[in-house]
N, C-alpha and C positions, 0 to 999 in steps of 0.2 A: 641486579642493577635497578636503581630507583626509576620510577615511572616519569618519563618526560611529558610535561604538560604543554609546553610551548617552546618553540625555537624561533629566534629572530636573528637574521644575518644581515650584514651590510658592511659598509666601509666607513671608517672614521679617520679623517686625515689621510685617506688613501690606504689605510691598513685594514686588512680583513678582520672583522669583528663579529663575535657571536654572543648572544644572550640565551642561555638555556635555563628555563624554569622547570624544576623538578618538583615532585610531590613533597620533597623533604629539604630542598636546598636551592640556591641560586648560583649560577656559574657564568662568569664572563671570560671570554678570551679576546685578547687584543694583540694580534700578531703572535709573538712568543709569550706574551704575558698572560697569566691565568689567575683568576680570583674566585674563590668559593666562599659563600656565606651560608649560615643557617637561616631559617625563615624569620628570625628575630633581627637579622642584620649583623650578626656577629661574624667577623672574618675567621675562617678556619685555615685556609691555605691562600698564600699570596706569593706569586712567582713573578719577579721582575728583576731587571739588571742581572740576569743569569744566576739568581739566588732564590731559594725557596724559603719562605717564612711560614712557620706553623704557629698558630696561636691557640692556647688552651682556654678553657672556661676560667681558670685561675688568673688569666691575664698574662701568663708567661708566654714569651715568644722565643722560638728557637730558629736560628738561621743555619741553613745547611746547604751543602753543595757536593755533588759527586766529584771525586777526584779521579777514581778509577774503579772499575767493576771487578777486574781480576788483576791483582788482589783487591778485595773489598776495602775501599778507603773513602771516607767522607770528611769534609770539613764541617764541623759542628760547633756552634757557639750559642750559649744561652744568653740572651740579651737582658741585661739587668738595669741599664740606664733608662730612666723614665722618659727622658727627652728623645732618646733614640727610638723607643717604642712609639712615641707620639708621631715622630717623623714617618715611620713605616705606615702607621694607620692613616695619617694625613695624606700621604702619597696615594694610598689605596683608595680612599674615599673621593679624592679629587679626580683620580683617573676614572672611577666609576661615573662621577658626575659628567665628565667630558664625553664618555661613551653614551650615556643616556641622553645627553643634549643632541646627539646626532642620529641615534637609532629611531626608526619609526616603529614605536611600540605603544599600543593603546594604554598599557598600564604604567607608562613612564613616570607620571606624576606620583603615583603611589610608591614606586621604587625610589624615586628621588627623595620622597619624604622619609623613607626608611634608611637609605644608604647615603648618608651625608656626614659631614665633619662633626655635626652635633652628637653623633654616636660615640665619639671618642670620650666625651665626658660621662656618658652612660656606662661605657665599658669600664672606665676607671672606678666608678661607683660600684659596679658589679663585683669588682675584685674584692672589695671589703665584704660584700654579702657572701661571696664564695667562702671566705675564711671563717665566717660565722656558721655556715652550713657544714663544712667539711673540716676534719683534721687533715693535715697535709697528705695528699695522694703521693706517697713516696715512690712507688714503682707499679708499673702495669706491663703486661705482655705487649709487644709491638702491635699485634692485631686487635688490641683493645683500647687504643688511644682515642677512638671515636665511640667507645661504649658509653652507656649510661651507668655511672658508678654509684653504688650505694655502700654505706659502711655499717653493716649490722654488727661486725666485730671490729674492734680497734686494736692495733698492735699485732704482736706475734706470740703465740702461746709458748714457743720455745725460746726464741730471741737470744740464742747463745752462739750462733755461727760466727766464726772469727772474722770472716770477710764482709759481713753484712752490718751496716750501721743504720738501716732504714727506719727501724722502730725503736731505737734507743731512747727516743724522746717521749715515749708513752708506755703506760702499763697496759697489759692485755686485759680487755674487758668485752663483755657482751652488752649490746643495747637491749633494754627491756622491750617488750612488744609495743608498749605505748610510746616509748622514746623513739623506736625505729619508725613507727607510723608517722610521728611528727617529722622525723628526718626525711622520709620519703616525700611527704607533702611539701616540705620546704624546697626540696630539690626540683620537684615537678613544677611548682609555681615559679621558681627561679628560671627554669629553662623556657617556659612558655612553649611557643611553636617550635623552638629550637630542639625540642625533644624528638622531633620526627626523624632527624638524621642520626639519632643514637638508638639503634634497634637492638644492639646486644646489651645485656645487663650484666655488669661485672660486680660481684659481691666481694668487697675487700674487708679487712686489710690482707694479712699474710696467709690466712688459712681458714677460709669459711667452712670447709668440711670438718673442722675441729668441733663445730657445734653439733649437738645431738641432732639426729635426723628430724625428729618432730619439731625442734626449734628452728632448724633450717627451713623446713617446709612452711612454718608459720611466717618466716621472713619473706619467702617467695610469694605466699598468698597475699601478704600486705602489699607487695609491689604490684601484684595483679589487680588489687583494689583500685589503684590509681592509674594504671596503664592498661589500655585495651589489649586483649590477648593477641590480636593480629599485628600489634605493633612490636611485640617482643620476639626477636629472632631466636633468642635462647639465653640461658643463664650460664655464667662462667665464673671460675674462681681459682685461686692458688690452693695447693694442698702440699703437705709433706707426706712421707711414707713411713714415718717412725712414731708419730703421735696419733695418727688417724687410722682407725679401722672401721670400715663400713662393709657390711655383708653385701653380696650381690643383690639380695632382695631389697635392701635399703637403697642401693644405688639405682636399681630399676625403678623404684618409686620416684627418686629424684629425676631420673631421665623422663619419666612420664609427665612430671611437672615442668619439664623444659630445660633441664640441665643438659648442656651440649658438650662442654669441654672443661677439663681440669688440668692445670699447669703444675708440673712437679719439678722441683729443683733437685734433680739427680746430682748435679755438679760433677761427680766422678764415679766411675765404677770401681775405683781402687779404695779399699778400706784404709790404707795407709794415708792416702791423700785426704780422705774424709776426716781422719784424725787431726790432720793439720788444720782443716777447715772447722774443727770443733763440731762436726756434724755426726750424729749417731749413725752407725751402720747396723748390719752389713748392707752394702749397696744392693745386694740381691733382693732385699726386702721390697725395693721399688718395683721389681718385676711382678710380684704378687699383687700389688695395688693396681698396676697397669692391667693385668689380666682380669681382675674383678671389674674395673671400669669398662674395659672393652666388652666383656660379656654382658654388661648392663646396657651397652649401646652408647656409652659416653666416650668421646674421643679425648686424646691427651696431648699436651704440649710438654715435651721433655727438655729441660734446660741443662746444658753442659757448660761448666765453667772452664773456659780456655785459659791456660797458664797456671792453673792450680797445681801447687807442688813445685813450681819452677822447673829449671833445667834438670835438677836432680831426679825428679819423678816424671819427666817428660814421657819416656817410653811406657812406664807402668800406667800412667794416667790414660794414655792412648789405648793401650792393649786391653786394660780392664774395662774401660768405658765402652769400647766396641763390643766386648763380650756381653756386657749387660744389655746394651741396646739391641744386639742381635738376638737376645733371649726374650725380648718384648714382642707381643703380637701387634706391632704397629702396621699401619697401612696408610693409604693416600689421604685419609681424613685427619691424620695426626700431623704434628709439627715437631721437628727437632730444632731447638734454638741453640746457637753457639754464642755464648756471652763472654767477652774478654774480661778477665779479672782486672778490676780497678782497685788499687791498693791505696787506701786513705791513711793519712798520718795518724789518725785516732783509732784505727782498726786494730783489733787483737791479732789479726793475721800478720801484720807487719812485725809485731813482737815475736810471734811464734816462728815466722820464717827466718828471723835472725837467729833464734835459738837453734833451729834446724840447719842453719847455714845455707839457706836456699838462695838461688840466683834467679832473679826475675826475668821472664821472657820479654824480649823486645817485640815490637809490633810485627816484624817480619817473621819471627819465630812463632808467634801466635797464629799468624796466617798459615804457616806450615803445619801447625798442629791441627788446625781446622781441616786442612786437606788430608792429613794423615787419618783423622777419624772418619772423614767422609769416605775415603777409599776402603776403609775396613768395614763399613756398614753394608751388610749383605742381607737384605730383606726382600721377600718375594714381591711385596707391594710397598713401594717406596713412599715414605712420608715426605711432606714438604720439609726442606732444610733452609734455614734462614739465620741471618745475623741478628743478635739481640744486643744492641748498644744501650746500656742503661742511661747514658747521658742524653738520649733522645726522648726519654719518658716525658710526656706532657699530658696534662689534663686540665 
């Protein structure tokens, strides 16, 4: 938990109101409404009218609401209209102004100077700067949406999975040491004091572990040149299990330098389903990577693609995936993510599924498949299990 610096409570128009100043953020509660900002005044979470709005550094805003917890259903919408974004931001800053006018807080004038409608113009200008610093951040694990993302590698070294279109717009490449240092410097300058709320460092794009260990260590050292060591909670990245081989010794070195977790797209334990996904097998190779990571002290996030193979491979997908998961030395430090298959019109998966005569699972069947896999997982030390909805990705 971030350190609380100051807490101010009171009533605004008869409504219980709280201002919480943390070492890395500012939070307001007004009855049921909640607003969280970084220390540069950028809104991160806004909750009002029974709707949660999340805003990324890119300027994207996602609107979401829980419909039910069992089964897991959310209303999610990515807001694209610029006027609607401005309305949300204008409402937010006006509400904060009303709160500050009524709260007895000695730093009120400073906060009013930071959190006001003039920020809207700054935020819109920052969106252009963001696009100059980053290639699109196509996907992140859900627990990394508030990470500090750097792009030492762009794209995906494999980039042939039939269901994935995230990196089709770019060729795979490494940044040189000098280029990466310039990238890090721009990101740090862009964030300013807002960097304090982003303590995890995520190295993107698709497969940072594909880099040679010495090169990856150099990227990590460059990050540490610009960010004090006590500010970095750890380093994280995606990896696959078929192009990457790192020895336990190499992984131990990475762990010593701060690597905390690697996310692996298992997708399925069935080699037949992997073939449909155009993903190299056998799936059992993932077990060996997980064993090496765990021996090195690095936790893992294992991603399972729900609905892969359709109704025709439903049982095999469940059975083989459970077998592979139960063969992994997972524990409470690890995460199993269930990600529902999203079939895009331009994906190779749609073409292949038609050739195979596959029937797409509906949402109820996907929820059933998640529960079937959950029931089959029998590990002595249970990892976290969570839903991974790629439509929620925001940075």
